[in-house]
C-alpha positions in Angstrom: 39.8 -25.1 -3.1 36.3 -23.5 -3.4 33.7 -24.0 -0.6 31.3 -26.8 -1.7 27.6 -26.1 -2.0 25.2 -28.0 0.3 24.0 -31.3 -1.1 20.3 -31.0 -0.3 19.7 -28.8 -3.4 20.5 -29.0 -7.1 20.5 -26.7 -10.1 16.9 -27.5 -11.0 15.6 -26.8 -7.5 17.4 -23.4 -7.4 16.1 -22.5 -10.8 12.6 -23.4 -9.7 13.0 -21.2 -6.6 14.4 -18.4 -8.7 11.3 -18.4 -10.9 8.9 -18.4 -7.9 10.6 -15.6 -5.8 9.4 -12.0 -6.0 12.8 -10.8 -4.9 15.0 -10.0 -8.0 18.2 -10.0 -6.0 17.5 -13.4 -4.5 16.6 -14.8 -8.0 19.9 -13.6 -9.4 21.9 -15.1 -6.6 20.0 -18.4 -6.9 20.7 -18.6 -10.6 24.4 -17.9 -10.0 24.5 -20.8 -7.5 22.5 -23.0 -9.9 25.3 -22.4 -12.5 27.8 -23.7 -9.9 25.6 -26.8 -9.4 25.6 -27.3 -13.2 29.4 -27.4 -13.2 30.3 -23.8 -14.0 33.3 -22.2 -12.3 33.0 -19.6 -9.6 34.2 -17.0 -12.2 31.4 -18.0 -14.6 28.9 -17.9 -11.7 30.2 -14.4 -10.8 29.4 -13.3 -14.4 25.9 -14.8 -14.2 25.4 -12.8 -11.0 27.2 -9.7 -12.3 29.5 -9.7 -9.2 33.0 -10.7 -8.2 34.1 -14.1 -7.1 34.4 -12.9 -3.5 30.7 -12.0 -3.5 29.8 -15.4 -4.9 31.8 -17.0 -2.1 29.8 -14.9 0.4 26.6 -16.1 -1.2 27.8 -19.7 -1.0 28.5 -19.3 2.7 25.1 -17.7 3.4 23.3 -20.3 1.3 25.1 -23.2 3.0 24.2 -21.8 6.5 20.6 -20.5 5.9 19.4 -22.0 2.6 17.6 -19.9 0.0 16.4 -17.5 2.7 20.0 -16.6 3.4 20.2 -14.9 -0.1 17.5 -12.3 0.7 18.7 -8.8 1.5 17.9 -7.9 5.1 17.4 -4.4 6.4 20.4 -3.4 8.4 19.7 -3.0 12.1 20.8 0.6 12.4 21.9 2.3 15.6 20.2 1.4 18.9 17.9 3.9 20.4 19.4 6.4 22.7 16.3 6.2 24.9 15.9 3.2 27.2 12.7 2.1 28.9 13.5 4.3 32.0 13.9 7.4 29.8 10.7 6.6 27.9 8.7 6.1 31.1 10.0 9.4 32.5 9.2 11.2 29.3 5.6 9.9 29.2 5.2 10.9 32.9 6.5 14.4 32.3 4.3 14.9 29.2 1.2 13.7 31.1 1.9 16.0 34.0 2.5 18.9 31.7 5.0 21.7 32.2 5.0 24.0 35.3 5.4 27.5 33.9 7.4 28.8 36.9 9.8 25.8 36.8 10.1 24.9 33.2 9.5 28.4 31.7 6.9 27.1 29.2 3.2 26.6 29.2 3.1 23.9 26.6 5.7 21.2 25.8 7.5 21.7 22.5 10.0 19.2 21.1 12.9 21.6 21.9 11.7 21.8 25.5 11.5 18.1 25.8 14.9 17.7 24.3 16.3 20.1 26.8 14.5 18.3 29.6 16.0 15.0 28.5 19.4 16.5 28.5 18.9 18.1 32.0 17.6 14.9 33.5 19.6 12.1 31.7 22.3 13.8 29.7 20.8 12.2 26.5 20.9 14.2 23.3 18.3 13.7 20.6 17.3 15.6 17.5 13.8 17.0 17.0 13.2 14.3 14.3 14.3 11.5 16.6 12.2 12.7 19.5 9.2 13.2 17.3 9.6 9.6 16.1 9.9 8.3 19.7 6.8 10.2 20.7 4.8 8.8 17.8 5.9 5.3 18.9 4.6 6.0 22.4 0.9 5.9 21.6 -0.1 7.3 25.0 2.2 10.3 24.7 1.4 13.6 23.0 3.4 16.7 22.9 0.3 18.8 23.0 -1.7 19.2 26.2 -5.2 17.6 26.3 -8.0 20.0 27.2 -10.1 18.8 30.0 -13.9 18.7 29.5 -16.5 19.0 32.2 -19.4 16.4 32.2 -22.1 17.4 29.8 -19.9 19.4 27.5 -18.5 18.3 24.2 -15.1 18.8 22.8 -14.9 20.5 19.4 
């Protein structure tokens, strides 16, 4: 027994929504469900949507739960960040203090130096690309030292 579609929509309403949407995938899904409202079988609706019957069933479940918005593709969440707020605060602090040549062995922070510092302090591994992205998201942090100016002089 197939899962019934919700009763607050009909084929005409879904066709109208499919014409208005800017999302092609959502329009295709809406038209497949409209075919079901018009009396087509799930196999025929799958042909309309160019998918399998299982996929049509998944669309019906999403549509029944969330309405037409449930048929929009969403960006997958991805992996959570390896850095938490404590790590980020410590990273900003160490960047703002700058390296101590005798302790850190460098005169300017590079990404590889900060990656090593994060490992030494927190046992967190990051790639250069990931750390660079994290630093860009921290608007106050910069991997380059800021040159101090004295009053009355201009920076070039």
